[in-house]
C-alpha positions as CSV (number, residue, x, y, z in Angstrom):
1,M,21.6,-15.5,20.5
2,D,18.2,-13.9,19.9
3,V,15.3,-16.3,19.9
4,V,13.2,-16.1,16.7
5,D,9.5,-17.1,16.9
6,T,9.2,-19.1,13.7
7,G,5.4,-19.1,13.8
8,N,5.2,-15.3,13.9
9,T,7.9,-15.0,11.3
10,A,6.0,-17.4,9.0
11,W,2.8,-15.4,9.4
12,L,4.6,-12.1,8.7
13,L,6.2,-13.5,5.5
14,I,2.8,-14.9,4.4
15,S,1.2,-11.6,5.1
16,S,3.8,-9.8,3.0
17,A,3.0,-12.0,0.1
18,L,-0.7,-11.4,0.6
19,V,-0.2,-7.7,0.6
20,L,1.9,-7.8,-2.5
21,L,-1.0,-9.7,-4.3
22,M,-3.2,-6.7,-3.6
23,T,-1.4,-4.5,-6.1
24,P,-2.0,-6.8,-9.1
25,G,-5.6,-7.1,-7.7
26,L,-5.7,-3.3,-7.8
27,A,-4.5,-3.4,-11.4
28,F,-7.4,-5.6,-12.4
29,F,-9.8,-3.5,-10.4
30,Y,-8.8,-0.2,-11.9
31,G,-8.1,-1.7,-15.3
32,G,-11.6,-3.1,-15.6
33,M,-13.1,0.3,-14.7
34,V,-11.6,2.3,-17.6
35,R,-12.2,2.2,-21.3
36,A,-10.5,-0.4,-23.4
37,K,-8.0,2.1,-24.9
38,S,-6.7,2.9,-21.4
39,V,-6.5,-0.6,-19.8
40,L,-2.8,-1.3,-20.4
41,N,-1.7,2.1,-19.1
42,M,-4.0,1.8,-16.1
43,M,-2.8,-1.7,-15.2
44,M,0.9,-1.0,-15.8
45,M,0.8,2.0,-13.5
46,S,0.1,-0.5,-10.6
47,F,2.7,-3.0,-11.8
48,V,5.5,-0.5,-12.3
49,A,4.8,0.7,-8.8
50,I,5.9,-2.7,-7.5
51,A,9.3,-2.4,-9.3
52,A,10.1,1.2,-8.8
53,V,9.1,1.4,-5.1
54,T,10.8,-1.8,-4.2
55,I,14.1,-0.7,-5.5
56,I,14.1,2.7,-3.8
57,W,12.7,1.2,-0.6
58,V,15.7,-1.1,-0.3
59,A,18.1,1.7,-1.4
60,Y,17.0,4.4,1.0
61,G,13.3,4.3,1.7
62,Y,13.3,2.0,4.7
63,S,16.1,4.1,6.2
64,I,14.0,7.3,5.9
65,A,11.0,5.6,7.3
66,Y,12.7,3.6,10.1
67,G,16.2,5.0,10.6
68,N,17.2,7.0,13.7
69,D,14.8,9.8,14.2
70,I,15.7,13.4,13.1
71,G,13.4,16.0,14.5
72,L,10.4,13.7,14.6
73,L,10.1,14.2,10.8
74,F,12.2,11.5,9.1
75,G,14.8,8.9,9.7
76,D,18.5,9.2,9.0
77,L,20.4,7.3,6.4
78,S,22.0,4.8,8.8
79,L,20.0,1.9,7.2
80,V,20.7,2.7,3.5
81,G,21.1,-0.5,1.6
82,L,19.8,-2.6,4.6
83,S,23.2,-4.2,5.1
84,D,23.0,-3.7,8.9
85,L,19.7,-5.6,9.0
86,L,20.7,-8.8,7.3
87,F,21.2,-10.8,10.5
88,D,19.1,-8.7,12.9
89,E,16.6,-10.8,14.8
90,S,16.3,-8.7,17.9
91,A,12.6,-8.2,17.6
92,G,11.8,-11.9,17.7
93,Y,11.6,-12.2,13.9
94,P,14.1,-11.3,11.2
95,A,14.3,-7.6,10.5
96,M,14.3,-8.3,6.8
97,A,10.8,-9.8,7.2
98,D,9.7,-6.4,8.5
99,V,11.5,-4.7,5.6
100,A,9.5,-6.9,3.2
101,F,6.2,-6.4,4.9
102,Q,6.5,-2.7,5.0
103,A,7.7,-2.6,1.4
104,M,4.4,-4.0,0.3
105,F,2.6,-1.2,2.1
106,A,4.7,1.4,0.3
107,I,4.0,-0.2,-3.0
108,I,0.2,-0.3,-2.7
109,T,0.0,3.2,-1.3
110,V,1.6,4.5,-4.5
111,A,-0.6,2.3,-6.7
112,L,-3.8,3.4,-5.1
113,I,-3.2,7.0,-6.3
114,S,-3.3,5.9,-10.0
115,G,-7.1,5.3,-10.0
116,A,-7.8,9.0,-9.6
117,I,-6.0,9.9,-12.8
118,A,-7.3,7.4,-15.3
119,D,-6.9,8.6,-18.9
120,R,-4.9,11.6,-17.8
121,A,-1.2,10.6,-17.2
122,K,1.6,9.3,-19.4
123,F,3.3,6.2,-18.2
124,G,6.8,7.7,-18.0
125,A,5.5,10.7,-16.0
126,W,3.8,8.3,-13.7
127,I,7.1,6.5,-12.9
128,V,8.7,9.8,-12.1
129,F,5.8,10.7,-9.9
130,A,5.9,7.3,-8.1
131,V,9.6,7.7,-7.2
132,V,9.4,11.4,-6.2
133,W,6.2,11.1,-4.2
134,S,7.4,8.0,-2.4
135,T,10.7,9.8,-1.5
136,L,9.2,13.1,-0.4
137,V,5.9,12.0,1.0
138,Y,5.3,8.3,1.8
139,F,8.7,7.5,3.4
140,P,8.6,10.5,5.8
141,V,4.9,10.0,6.6
142,A,5.6,6.3,7.4
143,H,8.3,7.6,9.8
144,W,5.8,10.0,11.4
145,V,3.3,7.3,12.1
146,W,5.4,4.1,12.7
147,G,9.0,5.0,12.8
148,G,9.1,7.3,15.9
149,G,7.9,10.5,14.3
150,W,5.5,13.1,15.6
151,V,2.2,11.4,14.8
152,G,3.2,8.4,16.9
153,E,4.6,10.6,19.6
154,I,1.2,12.3,20.2
155,G,-0.3,8.9,20.8
156,A,-2.1,8.3,17.5
157,L,-2.6,4.6,16.7
158,D,-2.5,3.5,13.1
159,F,-2.8,-0.3,13.3
160,A,-2.8,-1.1,9.6
161,G,-2.3,2.0,7.5
162,G,-5.4,4.1,7.9
163,T,-3.2,7.2,8.1
164,A,0.0,6.4,6.3
165,V,-1.6,4.5,3.5
166,H,-5.2,5.5,2.9
167,I,-5.4,9.1,4.0
168,N,-2.0,9.7,2.5
169,A,-2.9,8.2,-0.9
170,G,-6.3,9.9,-0.9
171,A,-4.9,13.3,-0.3
172,A,-2.3,12.8,-3.1
173,A,-5.0,11.5,-5.5
174,L,-7.1,14.6,-4.8
175,A,-4.2,16.9,-5.3
176,L,-3.4,15.2,-8.6
177,T,-6.9,15.6,-9.9
178,F,-6.7,19.3,-9.4
179,V,-3.4,19.4,-11.2
180,L,-4.4,17.3,-14.2
181,G,-8.0,18.3,-14.5
182,K,-10.9,16.4,-16.0
183,R,-10.7,13.7,-18.6
184,R,-11.1,14.8,-22.1
185,G,-14.7,14.5,-23.2
186,W,-16.0,14.3,-19.6
187,P,-19.0,14.5,-19.0
188,K,-20.3,14.6,-22.5
189,E,-18.8,11.2,-23.6
190,Q,-19.9,8.0,-21.9
191,M,-16.9,6.3,-20.2
192,R,-18.2,3.0,-19.2
193,P,-16.0,0.3,-17.6
194,H,-14.8,-2.0,-20.4
195,N,-14.5,-5.2,-18.4
196,L,-16.6,-5.8,-15.2
197,P,-15.2,-9.4,-14.7
198,F,-11.8,-7.7,-14.3
199,V,-13.3,-5.5,-11.6
200,L,-14.8,-8.4,-9.7
201,L,-11.5,-10.4,-10.0
202,G,-9.6,-7.4,-8.7
203,A,-12.0,-6.9,-5.8
204,A,-11.6,-10.6,-4.9
205,L,-7.8,-10.4,-4.9
206,L,-7.9,-7.2,-2.9
207,W,-10.1,-8.8,-0.3
208,F,-7.9,-11.9,-0.1
209,G,-4.8,-9.8,0.3
210,W,-6.4,-7.7,2.9
211,F,-6.3,-10.5,5.4
212,G,-2.5,-10.2,5.3
213,F,-2.7,-6.4,5.2
214,N,-4.8,-6.2,8.4
215,A,-4.2,-9.3,10.4
216,G,-0.5,-9.3,9.5
217,S,-0.2,-5.9,11.1
218,A,-0.5,-7.6,14.5
219,Y,3.1,-8.8,13.8
220,A,2.2,-12.1,15.5
221,A,0.0,-15.2,15.0
222,D,-2.0,-14.4,18.1
223,N,-5.5,-13.5,19.3
224,T,-5.3,-9.9,17.9
225,A,-4.5,-11.3,14.5
226,G,-7.5,-13.7,14.8
227,V,-9.9,-10.9,15.8
228,V,-8.7,-8.6,13.0
229,F,-8.9,-11.5,10.5
230,T,-12.5,-12.2,11.5
231,N,-13.4,-8.5,11.4
232,T,-11.9,-8.2,7.9
233,A,-14.2,-11.0,6.7
234,V,-17.3,-9.8,8.5
235,A,-17.0,-6.1,7.6
236,T,-16.5,-6.9,3.9
237,C,-19.5,-9.2,3.8
238,A,-21.7,-6.6,5.6
239,G,-20.4,-4.0,3.1
240,M,-21.2,-6.2,0.2
241,L,-24.8,-6.9,1.3
242,G,-25.3,-3.3,2.2
243,W,-24.2,-2.2,-1.3
244,L,-26.4,-4.8,-3.0
245,L,-29.4,-3.6,-1.0
246,T,-28.7,0.0,-1.8
247,E,-28.1,-0.8,-5.5
248,R,-31.4,-2.8,-5.6
């Protein structure tokens, strides 16, 4: 029988929950930044990403990202439905714990994009975009970086999603802004944030969740996780003080 490290498994599951919390945090952060008339649309774009991406991740997304490699571009469909992973503990932790952890990364990557298109997208169209973009872009890119694809093969190290999550979401957001154009009335109308306490609450939840996002990516409750955890606290505090000084 494979030996499961229960401490590492517990940390991975806790980290998964922390990363999931980041998406509601993002909803508050983005929701507070828009005008009152757009807050429900803005927040629901993040929440529906949780539902839509989770379903397709289990159905076929994990398989495309982590299935047997095809041409260093994407995985095959050998893991569709995840049935072969239900009792897999060969890595020292349950494979389903990794499925859950990586699902949270897929969710927040999609949700991040929504902030770039505030006031400019219908809710139904956003759901279609979330499913299509995840399928055609995020899942293959996750394979490139973490699943045995060409980015990993050339020796690139993406410890916690700098490429697969942030560069990927940023490029998609930029592309969407070109497609959808400016908000109506911009820049003649003032479009002030309607609820700054929402913004602060969202930022706090994002920071809290980021400890799981970063330190959880060590996949172990070890020294690396401790160093990354500390760096996540120190870097954020330094950034906060630097911003306050600049703003002052």
